[in-house]
N, C-alpha and C positions, 0 to 999 in steps of 0.2 A: 619675842613679846608675846605675852599671855593673852589669849582671845578672850574677851569678855562675853559672857552669855547671859547674864542678869535677867531681868523681867521679860525683855523682848524675845529671847530664846524660850522662855517658859511659856509665853503666850502663844507662840507659833506651835509648840509641841501640843498645847492644849486644843488649838482650833483643829490641828491634824487628828487628834483622837476623837474630837466630836464628829468631824466629818466622816470619819470611818465608821463610826457608830451609827450615824443617819443612813449611810449607804447599806450597812448591814441590816437595819431595821426595814429599809424598803424592799430588799431582797427577800427578807423573811416574810413580810406582808404579802409580795406577790406570789411566793411559793404557797403560802396559806390559802389565797384566794383560788389559785390554780387547783389545788387539791379539792377545795370545796365545789368548785364548777364541775370537776371531773366525776364527783360522787352523785351529782344530781343530773349530768347529761350523759347519756349512754350513746355511742356511736355505733349503729348497727345497719348492716344491709338487709336486714329481714323486713322487707316491704310489707309482707302479709300482717306481721306482727305490728307493725306502726299503724296500718290501716285499722286493724281491730282495736288498738289502744285508743285511736281517735274516734271510732265509732262508740266506743264504751263512754268516752268523755262526752261525745254528743248526746248520748242517751241521758246521761246524768244531767245535763243542762237543759234538755227537753223536760225532764221530770221537774226541775226547778222551775222552768217557764209555766208548766201546767199547773203546778201547785200556787204559784203567784197569781196566775190567771184567774183561777177559781176563787181565790180570795178577793181578788178585784171584783169579779162579776158578782160575788155574794154581796159586797159593800154596795155595788152599784144597784142591785135588786132592792136593798133596803131603803135607799134614798130616791128611788124611781117610784114616782106616783102613777105612771101609765101602766095600766094592767091590761095590756093588749094580749092578743091571742098567741100565747107562749108555746102552745101545743102543736102547732102547725109545723110540718117538716119543710123547712126552708133554710137555706144556708145564708142567712143574714144575721150577724151578730149585733147589728145595730151599732150602738156606741160601746158596747161591751168588748171583751177579748175572748170569749169563749162561745162556741156554737153548742148549743143545748142538746142533750140526748133526744133522739127522735125515733119514732117507731111508726110501723104501718105496713100495708101491703106492698109487695115489690118483686123484683127479680134478681136473680144472682146468675151472671154469665161467667163461665170458667174457660179459659184458653189455656192450651198446653202444647208443649213441643210434641211432634211426632216420635213414636218409640222407635222408628227406623233411622233416626238421624245418626246414631252411632255407627250404622252399617255403611254409612256414606263416607266414613273417614278411612281413606286407603292406607296401605301399609307405610307409604312414604309421607304420611301425615296431611296429604292433600284433602281439601274439603270443597271440591268444585261445586257441588249442588247443595251444600249443607243449609244455604239460606231458604231454600225451599222447604226445610223440614222443621224450623224454628219459629217462635212467636217474635213478631218485630213490633217496633213502636207504633207503627201506623194501624196494626191490628188492634192494639188496645185501644187508640184513639178513635177507631171507627165504632167500637162498642160504646165508648164514652160519649161520643157525638150522637149516635143513634138513641140512646137512652134519654139524653137531654131533649133531643128533638120529640121524643115520645111522651114528654111531660114529666120527666123525672124531677122530683121535688128536693132529694137530697141523695148523695151518692157516696159510695166508699170503694176504695181500690185497696185491695189486700186488707190491712187493719187501720187504714187511715182515711179519714174524711177527705172529700174532695173540696178544696177551697177556691175562691176566685183567682187565686195566684198559683194554683197548683199546675206544674208542668210534667208532663209525662215523657220520660227519656229513658232510651235503652242503650247499653253499650254490650254489644254481642247479644246474648240471651238473657241479660241481667237488666231488671227494671230498677231505675233510680228515681225515688219518690220522696222528696222532703228530706234529703240528705241521707236516706236509708236505701239498702240494696235488697232486692227480692229476686228470687229464682222462680221459674214456672213450676206448678201452674199458677196462673193469675186469676183472681177472682174479682169481677166488678159487680157490685151490688147496688141497686137503685131502689128507692122507695118512692112510689108514685102509682099512676093508674097502670095496672098490669097489661090489659088488653092493648092499650095505645102503645106502651112500650114495645110489646111483643110485636105489634104491626110494623113498628118504625125498624125494629132489628131486621125483620123480613124484608122490608122494602129498601134497606141500604145497599147501594151498588157495591161498596167496598166490602161489606159482609157477604154479599153474593159471591164475590171472587174468592173470599178467604173460604167459604164453604166449598168451592171447588177444589181446593188444596186438601180439605177435610176428606174429600171422597177419594182423591188420588194418591196423597201421600200420608194421610192419617194423622194430620193436625187434630188436636183436641178442641172439641166444641160441645158445650153442655150448658142448657139454660133450665133453670128451676125457678119456680114461682113460689111465693110464701104469702101467708095471710098476715104475718106478722114479723117483719124484719125489725131489728132494734140496732140503731147505731149509738155509741156511748158519746158523751160530751167530748169536745176537744178544742185546743186552743186555736183561735183565728187569727186573722190579720190583726195587728194592732191598730191600724188606722183604715177606715174605709176607703175603697178606690174612688178616685175623682174621675170624673168624665166630662165631656164636653155636652152642652145642651143647646138647642136651637133658640135663637133669641126671637121672642114673639114679636117685638118692635119691627124686626127686620122683614117680616112677612109682607 
């Protein structure tokens, strides 16, 4: 008996051909996507290179933020009818986004690791006493706190202004500040009453202990006064800090 293939057989053949074509198209799409992804994503074990890449990207973003903040501040100045004293050296952006450039008399304190620290690394790589020869977070904080206590009106660590949200953090002997890394020597500059800030530095118990290490192990300590320090403008916090206040009715 002759088998009939007619239209039904032709339809099944057509469906099979279309199915194969769809599968091949999907496979081709997946291969193309995979190639594109591999062209833009590089798998690497170079941690230092990745960190440097992220730092460069962060620097670009900071520049964009600074440019936009300056534009916002300029527009605010045009629409602001309050002509208060803008020449005062104070860390208060008001409702703007930029701390204005300030200048005035002040002090610069420089902290540095002891030049003897390398000699304290043994042949086996041991560093039993290395902590005595390097600058630590509490050393920087002691100087910052003493300068504020002495009446500092504006402050800068390295090349960055100190904001209300600034946190001083150290990892080993590397200072982390606003997402950037700094190595010693560390410079802390403050605009304000020079005599009061100098007395505050000398009266600080923490700094007295630090100076003992200056004399015994050679930690770096230098204080310079200036008649005219100048800090450039910088991007401030986008929103002012909120804090609690005493309810007068509760008294």
